[in-house]
Each structure stands twice: as structure tokens, then as C-alpha cells.
Biopython code that builds the backbone (N, CA, C, O; Angstrom):
import numpy as np
from Bio.PDB.StructureBuilder import StructureBuilder

atoms = [
    (1, "MET", "N", (-121.961, -63.135, 130.403)),
    (1, "MET", "CA", (-123.302, -64.363, 130.566)),
    (1, "MET", "C", (-123.474, -64.923, 129.667)),
    (1, "MET", "O", (-124.647, -65.261, 129.503)),
    (2, "SER", "N", (-122.575, -65.301, 128.703)),
    (2, "SER", "CA", (-122.436, -65.797, 127.358)),
    (2, "SER", "C", (-121.239, -66.913, 128.071)),
    (2, "SER", "O", (-121.081, -68.103, 127.797)),
    (3, "TYR", "N", (-120.208, -65.747, 129.436)),
    (3, "TYR", "CA", (-119.041, -66.637, 129.869)),
    (3, "TYR", "C", (-119.688, -67.470, 129.899)),
    (3, "TYR", "O", (-119.915, -68.273, 128.994)),
    (4, "LEU", "N", (-120.363, -67.417, 131.574)),
    (4, "LEU", "CA", (-120.998, -68.612, 131.913)),
    (4, "LEU", "C", (-121.731, -69.218, 132.006)),
    (4, "LEU", "O", (-122.054, -69.701, 133.092)),
    (5, "PHE", "N", (-122.359, -69.480, 130.830)),
    (5, "PHE", "CA", (-122.752, -69.848, 129.853)),
    (5, "PHE", "C", (-121.785, -70.892, 129.454)),
    (5, "PHE", "O", (-121.949, -72.102, 129.605)),
    (6, "SER", "N", (-120.796, -70.324, 128.946)),
    (6, "SER", "CA", (-119.665, -71.214, 127.810)),
    (6, "SER", "C", (-119.174, -72.040, 128.845)),
    (6, "SER", "O", (-118.849, -73.181, 128.518)),
    (7, "PHE", "N", (-119.005, -71.571, 130.476)),
    (7, "PHE", "CA", (-118.450, -72.441, 130.808)),
    (7, "PHE", "C", (-119.037, -73.388, 131.653)),
    (7, "PHE", "O", (-118.410, -74.389, 131.998)),
    (8, "LEU", "N", (-120.390, -73.126, 132.085)),
    (8, "LEU", "CA", (-121.156, -74.599, 132.303)),
    (8, "LEU", "C", (-121.534, -74.985, 131.598)),
    (8, "LEU", "O", (-122.579, -75.470, 132.032)),
    (9, "ILE", "N", (-121.416, -75.291, 130.063)),
    (9, "ILE", "CA", (-121.706, -76.422, 128.948)),
    (9, "ILE", "C", (-120.384, -76.810, 128.902)),
    (9, "ILE", "O", (-120.150, -78.016, 128.981)),
    (10, "THR", "N", (-119.630, -76.164, 128.810)),
    (10, "THR", "CA", (-117.999, -76.407, 128.823)),
    (10, "THR", "C", (-117.939, -78.064, 129.999)),
    (10, "THR", "O", (-117.956, -79.271, 129.757)),
    (11, "GLY", "N", (-117.867, -77.251, 131.228)),
    (11, "GLY", "CA", (-118.335, -78.426, 132.282)),
    (11, "GLY", "C", (-119.061, -79.536, 131.952)),
    (11, "GLY", "O", (-118.664, -80.659, 132.260)),
    (12, "GLY", "N", (-120.144, -79.333, 131.320)),
    (12, "GLY", "CA", (-120.850, -80.134, 131.269)),
    (12, "GLY", "C", (-120.413, -81.104, 130.350)),
    (12, "GLY", "O", (-120.566, -82.297, 130.613)),
    (13, "MET", "N", (-119.917, -80.754, 129.362)),
    (13, "MET", "CA", (-119.506, -81.811, 128.419)),
    (13, "MET", "C", (-118.116, -83.240, 128.814)),
    (13, "MET", "O", (-117.849, -84.389, 128.462)),
    (14, "ILE", "N", (-117.430, -81.825, 130.043)),
    (14, "ILE", "CA", (-116.098, -82.903, 130.665)),
    (14, "ILE", "C", (-116.828, -83.714, 131.552)),
    (14, "ILE", "O", (-116.434, -84.880, 131.563)),
    (15, "PHE", "N", (-118.046, -83.382, 132.517)),
    (15, "PHE", "CA", (-118.603, -84.370, 133.081)),
    (15, "PHE", "C", (-119.343, -85.858, 132.642)),
    (15, "PHE", "O", (-119.680, -86.907, 133.191)),
    (16, "LEU", "N", (-119.369, -85.106, 131.004)),
    (16, "LEU", "CA", (-120.333, -86.188, 130.370)),
    (16, "LEU", "C", (-119.079, -86.993, 130.231)),
    (16, "LEU", "O", (-118.988, -88.003, 130.929)),
    (17, "ILE", "N", (-117.947, -86.629, 129.294)),
    (17, "ILE", "CA", (-117.049, -87.328, 129.018)),
    (17, "ILE", "C", (-116.218, -88.302, 130.028)),
    (17, "ILE", "O", (-115.801, -89.443, 129.836)),
    (18, "ALA", "N", (-116.138, -87.579, 131.004)),
    (18, "ALA", "CA", (-115.542, -88.265, 132.187)),
    (18, "ALA", "C", (-116.371, -89.802, 132.723)),
    (18, "ALA", "O", (-115.833, -90.793, 133.217)),
    (19, "GLY", "N", (-117.875, -89.570, 132.419)),
    (19, "GLY", "CA", (-118.779, -90.665, 132.573)),
    (19, "GLY", "C", (-118.113, -91.844, 131.456)),
    (19, "GLY", "O", (-117.594, -92.948, 131.618)),
    (20, "TYR", "N", (-118.250, -91.460, 130.915)),
    (20, "TYR", "CA", (-117.648, -92.443, 129.182)),
    (20, "TYR", "C", (-115.830, -92.901, 129.243)),
    (20, "TYR", "O", (-115.479, -94.078, 129.323)),
    (21, "VAL", "N", (-115.421, -92.419, 129.220)),
    (21, "VAL", "CA", (-113.643, -92.740, 129.003)),
    (21, "VAL", "C", (-113.231, -92.492, 130.723)),
    (21, "VAL", "O", (-113.531, -91.780, 131.682)),
    (22, "PRO", "N", (-112.193, -93.794, 130.273)),
    (22, "PRO", "CA", (-111.896, -94.707, 132.146)),
    (22, "PRO", "C", (-110.682, -93.428, 131.700)),
    (22, "PRO", "O", (-110.498, -92.926, 130.591)),
    (23, "GLY", "N", (-110.142, -93.211, 132.697)),
    (23, "GLY", "CA", (-109.072, -92.992, 133.273)),
    (23, "GLY", "C", (-109.257, -90.854, 133.295)),
    (23, "GLY", "O", (-108.378, -90.027, 133.049)),
    (24, "ILE", "N", (-110.348, -90.681, 133.584)),
    (24, "ILE", "CA", (-110.876, -89.671, 134.575)),
    (24, "ILE", "C", (-111.061, -88.916, 135.083)),
    (24, "ILE", "O", (-111.542, -87.920, 134.543)),
    (25, "ASP", "N", (-110.819, -88.950, 136.263)),
    (25, "ASP", "CA", (-111.481, -88.720, 137.500)),
    (25, "ASP", "C", (-111.685, -87.334, 138.263)),
    (25, "ASP", "O", (-110.923, -86.494, 138.743)),
    (26, "LEU", "N", (-112.711, -87.444, 138.182)),
    (26, "LEU", "CA", (-113.600, -85.733, 139.254)),
    (26, "LEU", "C", (-113.361, -86.033, 140.488)),
    (26, "LEU", "O", (-113.203, -87.168, 140.938)),
    (27, "GLN", "N", (-113.323, -84.873, 141.156)),
    (27, "GLN", "CA", (-113.044, -85.466, 142.507)),
    (27, "GLN", "C", (-114.092, -84.807, 142.951)),
    (27, "GLN", "O", (-114.475, -85.403, 143.957)),
    (28, "ASN", "N", (-115.034, -83.523, 142.654)),
    (28, "ASN", "CA", (-116.361, -82.876, 143.396)),
    (28, "ASN", "C", (-117.503, -82.825, 142.115)),
    (28, "ASN", "O", (-118.525, -82.141, 142.064)),
    (29, "GLY", "N", (-116.896, -83.922, 140.960)),
    (29, "GLY", "CA", (-118.198, -84.008, 140.507)),
    (29, "GLY", "C", (-118.505, -82.676, 139.337)),
    (29, "GLY", "O", (-117.548, -82.202, 138.724)),
    (30, "TYR", "N", (-119.577, -82.277, 139.166)),
    (30, "TYR", "CA", (-119.445, -81.310, 137.941)),
    (30, "TYR", "C", (-118.926, -80.012, 138.591)),
    (30, "TYR", "O", (-118.186, -79.277, 137.938)),
    (31, "ILE", "N", (-119.316, -79.674, 139.963)),
    (31, "ILE", "CA", (-118.094, -78.537, 140.810)),
    (31, "ILE", "C", (-116.254, -78.795, 140.018)),
    (31, "ILE", "O", (-115.553, -77.901, 139.543)),
    (32, "SER", "N", (-115.993, -79.936, 140.097)),
    (32, "SER", "CA", (-114.684, -79.904, 139.894)),
    (32, "SER", "C", (-114.706, -80.046, 138.082)),
    (32, "SER", "O", (-113.634, -80.402, 137.591)),
    (33, "ALA", "N", (-115.664, -79.830, 137.285)),
    (33, "ALA", "CA", (-116.010, -80.111, 135.721)),
    (33, "ALA", "C", (-115.539, -78.796, 135.397)),
    (33, "ALA", "O", (-114.508, -78.615, 134.748)),
    (34, "VAL", "N", (-116.349, -77.770, 135.881)),
    (34, "VAL", "CA", (-116.586, -76.184, 135.778)),
    (34, "VAL", "C", (-115.680, -75.632, 136.438)),
    (34, "VAL", "O", (-115.792, -74.433, 136.180)),
    (35, "VAL", "N", (-114.648, -75.815, 137.302)),
    (35, "VAL", "CA", (-113.843, -75.348, 137.537)),
    (35, "VAL", "C", (-112.768, -75.531, 136.697)),
    (35, "VAL", "O", (-111.986, -74.634, 136.382)),
    (36, "PHE", "N", (-112.714, -76.660, 136.333)),
    (36, "PHE", "CA", (-111.701, -77.222, 135.302)),
    (36, "PHE", "C", (-112.212, -76.323, 133.700)),
    (36, "PHE", "O", (-111.532, -76.250, 132.677)),
    (37, "ALA", "N", (-113.179, -75.907, 133.865)),
    (37, "ALA", "CA", (-113.288, -75.470, 132.662)),
    (37, "ALA", "C", (-112.994, -74.270, 132.343)),
    (37, "ALA", "O", (-112.783, -73.835, 131.211)),
    (38, "VAL", "N", (-112.965, -73.445, 133.820)),
    (38, "VAL", "CA", (-112.613, -71.865, 133.638)),
    (38, "VAL", "C", (-110.671, -71.813, 133.975)),
    (38, "VAL", "O", (-109.959, -70.815, 133.870)),
    (39, "ILE", "N", (-110.381, -72.752, 134.246)),
    (39, "ILE", "CA", (-109.024, -72.799, 134.467)),
    (39, "ILE", "C", (-108.331, -73.194, 133.048)),
    (39, "ILE", "O", (-107.213, -72.768, 132.755)),
    (40, "LEU", "N", (-109.110, -74.069, 132.166)),
    (40, "LEU", "CA", (-108.561, -74.487, 130.460)),
    (40, "LEU", "C", (-109.085, -73.350, 129.860)),
    (40, "LEU", "O", (-108.579, -73.217, 128.746)),
    (41, "ALA", "N", (-109.967, -72.377, 130.149)),
    (41, "ALA", "CA", (-110.259, -70.840, 129.541)),
    (41, "ALA", "C", (-108.654, -69.975, 129.924)),
    (41, "ALA", "O", (-107.842, -69.529, 129.114)),
    (42, "ILE", "N", (-108.612, -69.962, 131.005)),
    (42, "ILE", "CA", (-107.141, -69.043, 131.878)),
    (42, "ILE", "C", (-105.999, -69.617, 131.055)),
    (42, "ILE", "O", (-105.566, -68.879, 130.170)),
    (43, "VAL", "N", (-105.385, -70.934, 131.217)),
    (43, "VAL", "CA", (-104.592, -71.201, 130.270)),
    (43, "VAL", "C", (-104.623, -71.109, 128.684)),
    (43, "VAL", "O", (-103.633, -70.919, 127.977)),
    (44, "ASN", "N", (-105.535, -71.224, 128.378)),
    (44, "ASN", "CA", (-105.307, -71.152, 126.888)),
    (44, "ASN", "C", (-105.747, -69.710, 126.630)),
    (44, "ASN", "O", (-106.065, -69.507, 125.458)),
    (45, "LEU", "N", (-105.855, -68.458, 127.615)),
    (45, "LEU", "CA", (-105.448, -67.065, 126.644)),
    (45, "LEU", "C", (-103.868, -67.096, 127.330)),
    (45, "LEU", "O", (-102.933, -66.505, 126.789)),
    (46, "LEU", "N", (-103.730, -67.827, 128.523)),
    (46, "LEU", "CA", (-102.071, -67.233, 128.347)),
    (46, "LEU", "C", (-101.323, -67.796, 127.663)),
    (46, "LEU", "O", (-100.718, -67.178, 126.787)),
    (47, "LEU", "N", (-101.094, -69.471, 127.908)),
    (47, "LEU", "CA", (-100.178, -70.335, 127.252)),
    (47, "LEU", "C", (-100.730, -70.260, 125.704)),
    (47, "LEU", "O", (-99.998, -69.918, 124.775)),
    (48, "GLY", "N", (-102.075, -70.612, 125.547)),
    (48, "GLY", "CA", (-102.493, -70.957, 124.030)),
    (48, "GLY", "C", (-102.214, -69.874, 123.091)),
    (48, "GLY", "O", (-102.078, -70.152, 121.899)),
    (49, "THR", "N", (-102.132, -68.884, 123.427)),
    (49, "THR", "CA", (-102.332, -67.239, 123.144)),
    (49, "THR", "C", (-100.662, -67.536, 122.377)),
    (49, "THR", "O", (-100.507, -67.999, 121.247)),
    (50, "ILE", "N", (-99.937, -67.273, 122.995)),
    (50, "ILE", "CA", (-98.635, -67.765, 123.054)),
    (50, "ILE", "C", (-97.750, -68.801, 122.107)),
    (50, "ILE", "O", (-96.794, -68.516, 121.387)),
    (51, "LEU", "N", (-98.327, -70.009, 122.318)),
    (51, "LEU", "CA", (-98.073, -71.480, 121.541)),
    (51, "LEU", "C", (-98.513, -70.640, 120.027)),
    (51, "LEU", "O", (-97.536, -70.157, 119.454)),
    (52, "ARG", "N", (-99.687, -70.452, 119.427)),
    (52, "ARG", "CA", (-100.679, -70.341, 118.164)),
    (52, "ARG", "C", (-99.370, -69.684, 117.690)),
    (52, "ARG", "O", (-98.801, -70.146, 116.701)),
    (53, "ILE", "N", (-98.697, -68.271, 118.574)),
    (53, "ILE", "CA", (-97.789, -67.411, 117.812)),
    (53, "ILE", "C", (-96.898, -67.850, 117.551)),
    (53, "ILE", "O", (-96.409, -67.322, 116.552)),
    (54, "VAL", "N", (-96.164, -68.880, 118.079)),
    (54, "VAL", "CA", (-94.957, -69.509, 118.108)),
    (54, "VAL", "C", (-95.229, -70.346, 117.216)),
    (54, "VAL", "O", (-94.716, -70.175, 116.110)),
    (55, "THR", "N", (-95.986, -71.326, 117.405)),
    (55, "THR", "CA", (-96.247, -72.570, 116.430)),
    (55, "THR", "C", (-96.721, -72.336, 114.985)),
    (55, "THR", "O", (-96.971, -73.364, 114.356)),
    (56, "LEU", "N", (-96.895, -71.125, 114.330)),
    (56, "LEU", "CA", (-97.781, -70.740, 113.145)),
    (56, "LEU", "C", (-97.028, -71.472, 111.758)),
    (56, "LEU", "O", (-97.584, -72.116, 110.869)),
    (57, "PRO", "N", (-95.614, -71.145, 111.901)),
    (57, "PRO", "CA", (-95.054, -72.091, 110.578)),
    (57, "PRO", "C", (-95.375, -73.278, 111.040)),
    (57, "PRO", "O", (-96.593, -73.143, 110.923)),
    (58, "LEU", "N", (-95.248, -74.338, 111.473)),
    (58, "LEU", "CA", (-96.154, -75.482, 111.970)),
    (58, "LEU", "C", (-97.485, -76.113, 111.526)),
    (58, "LEU", "O", (-97.832, -77.166, 110.990)),
    (59, "LYS", "N", (-98.173, -74.811, 112.066)),
    (59, "LYS", "CA", (-99.876, -75.088, 111.503)),
    (59, "LYS", "C", (-100.131, -74.661, 110.252)),
    (59, "LYS", "O", (-101.227, -74.871, 109.731)),
    (60, "ILE", "N", (-98.875, -73.835, 109.459)),
    (60, "ILE", "CA", (-99.095, -73.523, 108.112)),
    (60, "ILE", "C", (-98.825, -74.840, 107.372)),
    (60, "ILE", "O", (-99.414, -75.222, 106.360)),
    (61, "LEU", "N", (-97.992, -75.380, 107.930)),
    (61, "LEU", "CA", (-97.730, -77.070, 107.119)),
    (61, "LEU", "C", (-98.356, -78.028, 107.412)),
    (61, "LEU", "O", (-98.462, -78.995, 106.658)),
    (62, "THR", "N", (-98.816, -77.965, 108.392)),
    (62, "THR", "CA", (-99.863, -78.926, 108.423)),
    (62, "THR", "C", (-101.135, -78.892, 108.059)),
    (62, "THR", "O", (-101.832, -79.898, 108.194)),
    (63, "LEU", "N", (-101.601, -77.805, 107.576)),
    (63, "LEU", "CA", (-102.815, -77.199, 107.572)),
    (63, "LEU", "C", (-103.643, -77.237, 108.631)),
    (63, "LEU", "O", (-104.575, -78.028, 108.774)),
    (64, "GLY", "N", (-103.147, -75.972, 109.739)),
    (64, "GLY", "CA", (-104.139, -76.335, 110.685)),
    (64, "GLY", "C", (-104.200, -77.809, 112.073)),
    (64, "GLY", "O", (-104.841, -77.847, 113.123)),
    (65, "LEU", "N", (-103.071, -79.023, 111.348)),
    (65, "LEU", "CA", (-103.738, -79.838, 112.703)),
    (65, "LEU", "C", (-102.816, -79.741, 113.492)),
    (65, "LEU", "O", (-103.001, -80.619, 114.334)),
    (66, "PHE", "N", (-101.648, -79.016, 113.791)),
    (66, "PHE", "CA", (-100.774, -78.699, 114.674)),
    (66, "PHE", "C", (-102.154, -77.716, 116.007)),
    (66, "PHE", "O", (-101.857, -77.407, 117.161)),
    (67, "SER", "N", (-103.049, -77.547, 115.577)),
    (67, "SER", "CA", (-103.634, -76.842, 116.671)),
    (67, "SER", "C", (-104.312, -77.997, 117.885)),
    (67, "SER", "O", (-104.503, -77.854, 119.092)),
    (68, "PHE", "N", (-104.533, -79.041, 117.058)),
    (68, "PHE", "CA", (-104.401, -80.252, 118.325)),
    (68, "PHE", "C", (-104.077, -81.040, 118.988)),
    (68, "PHE", "O", (-104.677, -81.945, 119.568)),
    (69, "VAL", "N", (-102.863, -80.673, 118.935)),
    (69, "VAL", "CA", (-101.596, -80.906, 119.328)),
    (69, "VAL", "C", (-101.159, -79.606, 120.774)),
    (69, "VAL", "O", (-100.802, -79.942, 121.904)),
    (70, "ILE", "N", (-101.335, -78.124, 120.271)),
    (70, "ILE", "CA", (-101.900, -77.474, 120.689)),
    (70, "ILE", "C", (-102.689, -77.264, 122.261)),
    (70, "ILE", "O", (-102.306, -76.564, 123.198)),
    (71, "SER", "N", (-103.752, -78.016, 122.178)),
    (71, "SER", "CA", (-105.445, -77.762, 122.649)),
    (71, "SER", "C", (-104.905, -79.398, 123.514)),
    (71, "SER", "O", (-105.373, -79.799, 124.580)),
    (72, "ILE", "N", (-103.936, -80.030, 122.766)),
    (72, "ILE", "CA", (-103.111, -81.588, 123.991)),
    (72, "ILE", "C", (-102.649, -80.857, 125.342)),
    (72, "ILE", "O", (-102.978, -81.160, 126.489)),
    (73, "ILE", "N", (-101.519, -79.468, 124.782)),
    (73, "ILE", "CA", (-100.357, -79.084, 125.361)),
    (73, "ILE", "C", (-101.521, -78.633, 126.828)),
    (73, "ILE", "O", (-101.424, -79.020, 127.993)),
    (74, "ILE", "N", (-102.737, -77.551, 126.113)),
    (74, "ILE", "CA", (-103.198, -76.721, 127.200)),
    (74, "ILE", "C", (-104.189, -77.661, 128.509)),
    (74, "ILE", "O", (-104.632, -77.297, 129.598)),
    (75, "VAL", "N", (-104.251, -79.078, 127.721)),
    (75, "VAL", "CA", (-105.038, -79.983, 128.564)),
    (75, "VAL", "C", (-104.222, -80.082, 129.414)),
    (75, "VAL", "O", (-104.266, -79.471, 130.482)),
    (76, "LEU", "N", (-103.233, -80.975, 129.025)),
    (76, "LEU", "CA", (-101.994, -81.329, 130.003)),
    (76, "LEU", "C", (-101.455, -80.106, 131.189)),
    (76, "LEU", "O", (-100.798, -80.590, 132.111)),
    (77, "VAL", "N", (-101.569, -79.319, 131.216)),
    (77, "VAL", "CA", (-101.433, -77.858, 131.336)),
    (77, "VAL", "C", (-102.079, -77.331, 133.036)),
    (77, "VAL", "O", (-101.713, -77.027, 134.171)),
    (78, "ALA", "N", (-103.530, -77.547, 131.982)),
    (78, "ALA", "CA", (-104.306, -77.161, 133.161)),
    (78, "ALA", "C", (-105.000, -78.331, 133.992)),
    (78, "ALA", "O", (-105.862, -78.238, 134.866)),
    (79, "ASP", "N", (-104.404, -79.405, 133.491)),
    (79, "ASP", "CA", (-104.566, -80.833, 134.375)),
    (79, "ASP", "C", (-103.293, -80.515, 135.346)),
    (79, "ASP", "O", (-103.513, -80.921, 136.487)),
    (80, "PHE", "N", (-102.291, -80.027, 135.223)),
    (80, "PHE", "CA", (-101.146, -80.036, 136.040)),
    (80, "PHE", "C", (-101.757, -79.445, 137.581)),
    (80, "PHE", "O", (-101.679, -79.914, 138.717)),
    (81, "LEU", "N", (-102.511, -77.967, 136.931)),
    (81, "LEU", "CA", (-102.477, -76.959, 137.659)),
    (81, "LEU", "C", (-103.083, -76.851, 138.672)),
    (81, "LEU", "O", (-102.770, -76.223, 139.683)),
    (82, "PHE", "N", (-104.943, -78.102, 138.238)),
    (82, "PHE", "CA", (-106.005, -78.284, 139.253)),
    (82, "PHE", "C", (-106.024, -79.523, 139.430)),
    (82, "PHE", "O", (-106.233, -80.264, 138.470)),
    (83, "ASP", "N", (-105.852, -79.926, 140.450)),
    (83, "ASP", "CA", (-105.901, -80.876, 141.577)),
    (83, "ASP", "C", (-107.669, -81.730, 141.460)),
    (83, "ASP", "O", (-107.975, -82.742, 142.090)),
    (84, "GLY", "N", (-108.309, -81.200, 140.785)),
    (84, "GLY", "CA", (-109.793, -81.523, 141.117)),
    (84, "GLY", "C", (-110.314, -82.518, 139.988)),
    (84, "GLY", "O", (-111.414, -83.066, 140.058)),
    (85, "ILE", "N", (-109.011, -82.778, 138.470)),
    (85, "ILE", "CA", (-109.259, -83.818, 138.179)),
    (85, "ILE", "C", (-107.987, -84.695, 137.559)),
    (85, "ILE", "O", (-106.848, -84.259, 137.394)),
    (86, "THR", "N", (-108.213, -85.338, 137.414)),
    (86, "THR", "CA", (-106.962, -86.662, 137.411)),
    (86, "THR", "C", (-107.018, -87.305, 136.326)),
    (86, "THR", "O", (-107.957, -88.089, 136.189)),
    (87, "LEU", "N", (-106.025, -87.155, 135.243)),
    (87, "LEU", "CA", (-106.103, -87.485, 134.040)),
    (87, "LEU", "C", (-105.247, -88.568, 133.845)),
    (87, "LEU", "O", (-104.068, -88.223, 133.925)),
    (88, "HIS", "N", (-105.459, -90.077, 133.557)),
    (88, "HIS", "CA", (-104.786, -90.969, 133.452)),
    (88, "HIS", "C", (-103.933, -91.619, 132.532)),
    (88, "HIS", "O", (-104.024, -92.845, 132.588)),
    (89, "GLY", "N", (-103.191, -91.209, 131.765)),
    (89, "GLY", "CA", (-102.770, -91.947, 130.559)),
    (89, "GLY", "C", (-102.853, -91.108, 129.303)),
    (89, "GLY", "O", (-103.325, -90.032, 129.671)),
    (90, "TYR", "N", (-102.631, -91.071, 128.031)),
    (90, "TYR", "CA", (-103.243, -90.133, 127.166)),
    (90, "TYR", "C", (-104.165, -90.094, 126.197)),
    (90, "TYR", "O", (-104.316, -89.252, 125.312)),
    (91, "ILE", "N", (-104.688, -90.934, 126.399)),
    (91, "ILE", "CA", (-105.839, -91.760, 125.554)),
    (91, "ILE", "C", (-107.218, -90.861, 126.540)),
    (91, "ILE", "O", (-108.058, -90.557, 125.693)),
    (92, "PRO", "N", (-107.625, -90.443, 127.734)),
    (92, "PRO", "CA", (-108.057, -89.356, 128.607)),
    (92, "PRO", "C", (-107.726, -87.816, 127.759)),
    (92, "PRO", "O", (-108.599, -87.140, 127.215)),
    (93, "VAL", "N", (-106.209, -87.465, 127.808)),
    (93, "VAL", "CA", (-106.216, -86.297, 127.385)),
    (93, "VAL", "C", (-106.283, -85.897, 126.076)),
    (93, "VAL", "O", (-106.163, -84.752, 125.642)),
    (94, "ILE", "N", (-106.590, -87.467, 125.151)),
    (94, "ILE", "CA", (-106.804, -87.026, 123.585)),
    (94, "ILE", "C", (-108.541, -86.783, 123.691)),
    (94, "ILE", "O", (-109.139, -85.782, 123.295)),
    (95, "ALA", "N", (-109.031, -87.776, 124.221)),
    (95, "ALA", "CA", (-110.719, -87.743, 124.662)),
    (95, "ALA", "C", (-111.049, -85.986, 124.829)),
    (95, "ALA", "O", (-111.792, -85.331, 124.098)),
    (96, "LEU", "N", (-110.334, -85.533, 125.896)),
    (96, "LEU", "CA", (-110.929, -84.675, 126.709)),
    (96, "LEU", "C", (-110.686, -83.170, 125.442)),
    (96, "LEU", "O", (-111.379, -82.193, 125.159)),
    (97, "ALA", "N", (-109.700, -83.549, 125.096)),
    (97, "ALA", "CA", (-108.512, -82.185, 124.010)),
    (97, "ALA", "C", (-110.138, -82.507, 122.632)),
    (97, "ALA", "O", (-111.080, -81.714, 122.659)),
    (98, "PHE", "N", (-110.139, -83.668, 121.653)),
    (98, "PHE", "CA", (-111.279, -83.427, 120.953)),
    (98, "PHE", "C", (-112.535, -83.115, 121.307)),
    (98, "PHE", "O", (-113.343, -82.564, 120.558)),
    (99, "THR", "N", (-112.791, -83.532, 122.719)),
    (99, "THR", "CA", (-114.769, -83.495, 122.927)),
    (99, "THR", "C", (-114.381, -81.360, 123.371)),
    (99, "THR", "O", (-115.271, -80.617, 122.959)),
    (100, "LEU", "N", (-113.546, -80.871, 123.885)),
    (100, "LEU", "CA", (-113.483, -79.574, 123.743)),
    (100, "LEU", "C", (-113.100, -79.149, 123.016)),
    (100, "LEU", "O", (-112.770, -77.999, 123.304)),
    (101, "GLY", "N", (-112.769, -79.583, 121.460)),
    (101, "GLY", "CA", (-112.390, -78.556, 120.771)),
    (101, "GLY", "C", (-113.562, -78.327, 119.741)),
    (101, "GLY", "O", (-113.713, -77.416, 118.927)),
    (102, "VAL", "N", (-114.591, -79.771, 120.106)),
    (102, "VAL", "CA", (-115.889, -80.256, 119.103)),
    (102, "VAL", "C", (-116.576, -78.923, 119.779)),
    (102, "VAL", "O", (-116.852, -77.886, 119.176)),
    (103, "THR", "N", (-116.845, -79.270, 121.556)),
    (103, "THR", "CA", (-117.563, -78.409, 121.407)),
    (103, "THR", "C", (-117.274, -76.904, 121.653)),
    (103, "THR", "O", (-118.244, -76.273, 122.073)),
    (104, "SER", "N", (-116.412, -76.385, 121.515)),
    (104, "SER", "CA", (-115.785, -75.039, 121.219)),
    (104, "SER", "C", (-116.295, -74.324, 120.463)),
    (104, "SER", "O", (-116.707, -73.165, 120.506)),
    (105, "PHE", "N", (-116.211, -75.720, 119.146)),
    (105, "PHE", "CA", (-116.891, -75.160, 117.330)),
    (105, "PHE", "C", (-118.022, -75.234, 117.925)),
    (105, "PHE", "O", (-117.622, -74.826, 119.016)),
    (106, "ILE", "N", (-119.499, -75.493, 118.145)),
    (106, "ILE", "CA", (-120.381, -75.548, 118.716)),
    (106, "ILE", "C", (-121.048, -74.041, 118.932)),
    (106, "ILE", "O", (-121.628, -73.202, 118.244)),
    (107, "LEU", "N", (-120.580, -74.222, 120.408)),
    (107, "LEU", "CA", (-120.559, -72.978, 121.006)),
    (107, "LEU", "C", (-120.462, -71.456, 119.606)),
    (107, "LEU", "O", (-121.260, -70.565, 119.316)),
    (108, "LYS", "N", (-119.183, -71.798, 119.117)),
    (108, "LYS", "CA", (-119.017, -70.140, 118.831)),
    (108, "LYS", "C", (-120.000, -70.117, 117.336)),
    (108, "LYS", "O", (-120.281, -69.131, 116.655)),
    (109, "LEU", "N", (-120.391, -71.543, 117.116)),
    (109, "LEU", "CA", (-121.691, -71.330, 115.816)),
    (109, "LEU", "C", (-123.205, -70.758, 116.355)),
    (109, "LEU", "O", (-124.151, -70.664, 115.573)),
    (110, "PHE", "N", (-123.309, -70.393, 117.781)),
    (110, "PHE", "CA", (-124.238, -70.310, 118.736)),
    (110, "PHE", "C", (-124.290, -68.827, 118.631)),
    (110, "PHE", "O", (-125.350, -68.223, 118.464)),
    (111, "LYS", "N", (-122.928, -68.151, 118.750)),
    (111, "LYS", "CA", (-122.638, -66.668, 119.137)),
    (111, "LYS", "C", (-123.297, -66.090, 118.524)),
    (111, "LYS", "O", (-123.298, -64.861, 118.606)),
]
sb = StructureBuilder()
sb.init_structure("model")
sb.init_model(0)
sb.init_chain("A")
sb.init_seg("    ")
for serial, (resi, resn, name, xyz) in enumerate(atoms, 1):
    if name == "N":
        sb.init_residue(resn, " ", resi, " ")
    sb.init_atom(name, np.array(xyz, "f"), 0.0, 1.0, " ", f" {name:<3s}", serial, name[0])
structure = sb.get_structure()
């Protein structure tokens, strides 16, 4: 049940950020945002784990700031896999990765 709640909150944040940041186009509105959140979770589970292990020395050197680059890569891969959302340029990708990081942090506080 908590995963469903997490997907709905993350989808809501994606939908909210799409309204404010130009360059994020949702095809079916909130439904596309929730499906994109699910795809983000799957990509993060599969690819994110591998990237975090491989780039551990870089994360240590940058005191964890390289995690943001990994988040950007995950958003780009999820955008490539799902056609319901279109990201134009790097500013929307960076804004989405930052927003999703903050949302994830807040959701972890309440678990």
C-alpha cells in the first residue's frame, strides 16, 4: 500500500512540475505522470543500483554530489523508455531530477 501511495505522490509532483517548467509535455495528464513514476522506480531499481555501485569512488570524491548526476541519467533513460512524457532540453530534466530527489527525501521521512 505504501508503494501505491508513493507512486501517486511522485506522479502528482511530476504533474505539478510539468505545469510550471516549460519543456515537459505530458500526453495524458496525471495518468502519464503516474506511469512515468512507476517506470522511474523500475529504472532506478535496475539501472540505479548498478550505477551506484560502479560510481562509488566518484560519489566518495564528490561527497555524494554525483548521486544527482545518477538521478539525471535515470530520468533520461525513463524518458527514453516511455512515450507519454516528452522532455525538451536539459533544464526540464534537471528540474525533474531535483524535484524527484526532494520528493523521495520527504517520503522517506514519513515512512
